[in-house]
C-alpha positions, -999 to 999 in steps of 0.1 A, spaced: 11 -7 432 -2 25 446 11 55 465 -9 62 497 -13 100 502 -27 108 536 -50 138 535 -57 160 565 -90 143 571 -73 110 575 -85 98 541 -60 80 518 -62 87 481 -44 60 461 -22 72 433 -7 51 405 30 48 407 47 40 374 77 25 392 54 0 410 66 11 444 43 17 474 53 48 492 37 67 521 39 105 514 27 134 534 15 164 513 29 198 523 3 223 534 1 261 533 23 267 564 55 248 553 50 259 516 46 295 527 79 294 546 96 278 517 82 305 494 96 332 516 130 317 514 127 314 476 116 350 473 146 361 493 169 342 469 151 357 439 154 392 452 192 387 458 195 373 423 175 403 409 198 427 428 228 410 413 214 413 378 206 450 384 242 456 394 255 438 363 231 458 341 244 490 357 280 481 352 274 471 316 255 503 309 284 524 323 310 504 302 291 508 269 299 537 245 277 568 250 244 566 232 243 528 232 228 523 267 196 543 259 161 539 273 153 510 250 184 491 262 174 496 298 139 484 291 151 453 272 176 445 300 149 449 326 126 425 307 153 399 303 162 402 340 126 397 349 123 366 328 156 352 342 146 358 378 110 347 377 109 321 349 144 307 341 158 305 376 129 287 393 125 263 363 162 254 362 164 252 400 135 227 403 147 207 373 183 204 384 175 196 420 147 171 413 120 194 427 138 210 455 143 248 453 164 264 480 133 271 501 119 236 497 153 221 505 154 241 537 119 231 547 124 194 537 99 196 508 100 182 473 79 186 442 68 153 427 44 142 399 8 133 407 19 96 404 47 101 429 75 101 404 102 128 399 93 159 379 109 168 346 116 201 327 80 204 314 65 201 349 89 227 364 83 251 335 45 248 337 45 254 374 68 284 370 47 300 342 15 296 360 31 308 393 46 339 377 14 348 359 -12 344 387 6 334 420 40 348 425 47 375 416 13 374 400 18 395 369 -19 392 360 -43 410 383 -26 408 417 -37 405 445 -69 390 431 -50 361 416 -32 356 449 -65 351 467 -76 326 441 -44 307 443 -45 306 482 -82 294 481 -73 267 456 -45 254 478 -66 254 509 -95 235 492 -72 209 476 -68 176 496 -32 175 486 -25 212 490 -21 217 453 -18 253 440 -28 264 405 6 256 391 4 221 405 -30 216 390 -18 226 356 15 206 357 1 175 374 23 178 405 21 183 442 46 190 470 54 165 497 74 163 529 107 145 525 112 144 563 89 123 584 84 127 621 107 104 639 89 81 663 104 75 698 130 47 695 126 15 715 143 16 749 158 -16 762 144 -29 795 164 -43 823 158 -80 829 152 -83 867 175 -113 869 204 -92 857 197 -59 875 222 -66 904 248 -80 881 246 -50 857 248 -24 884 285 -35 891 296 -33 855 324 -10 842 309 5 811 336 31 804 350 10 775 316 7 758 316 33 730 284 50 716 288 33 682 288 -2 695 259 5 719 239 20 690 246 -11 669 233 -34 698 202 -12 702 194 -14 665 198 -51 666 174 -55 695 149 -32 679 148 -51 647 156 -86 658 121 -98 651 127 -90 614 159 -109 611 158 -146 602 179 -174 615 207 -182 615 217 -146 608 198 -135 639 217 -157 662 250 -148 646 244 -111 650 234 -115 686 264 -137 694 289 -114 677 276 -83 694 275 -100 728 311 -111 724 323 -77 713 305 -59 742 318 -85 767 353 -77 756 347 -40 760 333 -43 795 357 -71 805 328 -90 821 310 -122 811 272 -125 818 260 -151 843 259 -187 830 229 -195 809 221 -159 800 209 -155 764 227 -131 742 197 -108 737 191 -106 775 228 -97 780 226 -70 754 194 -56 769 208 -55 804 240 -37 794 221 -11 774 195 -6 801 222 -1 827 240 24 804 208 43 800 201 43 837 235 58 845 232 84 818 198 94 833 213 97 868 241 120 855 216 142 837 194 143 868 224 153 890 235 180 866 200 195 864 195 193 902 227 214 905 214 238 879 182 241 898 199 251 930 220 277 912 193 291 889 159 281 902 135 273 874 162 263 849 169 228 861 139 212 844 140 183 869 107 169 855 125 163 822 153 142 838 139 119 864 163 91 875 157 58 856 145 31 880 140 -6 875 105 -16 866 94 -44 891 66 -54 868 89 -58 838 70 -77 811 86 -75 777 60 -98 762 33 -72 770 53 -41 760 76 -53 732 65 -88 722 83 -88 688 115 -77 704 120 -96 736 90 -120 739 94 -130 775 65 -140 797 70 -137 834 45 -159 853 43 -172 888 57 -206 892 81 -203 863 116 -213 871 145 -190 863 156 -213 835 121 -212 819 119 -175 824 144 -169 796 122 -188 771 97 -171 748 60 -182 748 68 -206 720 95 -222 742 124 -210 721 152 -186 731 144 -152 716 166 -139 688 183 -172 685 206 -161 713 226 -190 727 234 -193 764 266 -177 773 
């Protein structure tokens, strides 16, 4: 198996995964890593300030003559090692590659093969980083420019420490695509408009939406059982049975579509009022009322989910059938 790493140019570089799991990862670039570094620097400076206060308190508590110049220099050296070497190494090792800054930005350090890092990887990254990157104890800011150039030139955004340790930084959070929105079956639009949906809670509605969005991935007979159980539970909540012969999936889609339409109407009404009171703040273009689509064609827009073809000359009974002639999602007529 391989790990597909998408580069900015759209090219995928396969990486060998020792766990034989195919994973799509998105390498972190300079922007997100720079913000994470700023947060980590702030944490390190707070840690350094705490250590300075501790050293000052200890120096005052020691007998006269003990806290001499050599003691101060030794304490400063130890504090520098703790702040810039020990702390980053321990933080990345104990958190599986997520320092406070990386955790805040949704980043993680992983090995070049996609696996989790170990102590040696974190220590190597930290040593190289402290020497030539941050704080750059050797020839700053020249080494800073070299480190930045290396990161920009790398397809995976790897800095010098990553090159030496065999690691790179990835995004743990992926952009969430727009979820599937249930459509209103035209045959049920009038019936759904008169429903009392006050008893339908968000959790049950979300469960029905998740089922409809993934119904094509669920095999029979579990598919039909899920649809039937959800339809029965929702019918009890709204105290209304669907018209005879309505498949369970169509009943669920109609209820969710009507619920969404009413929510959109409420938002539009609220923003219209806001627009009248504070012109320019209503954002009416963001909350247009949801209207029924007269050319509703789930087979064209969401074939794996609904799979209904509306054609001229098809009877209402046949309209509930999928192109293969089977009720979609295994829903039995109610």
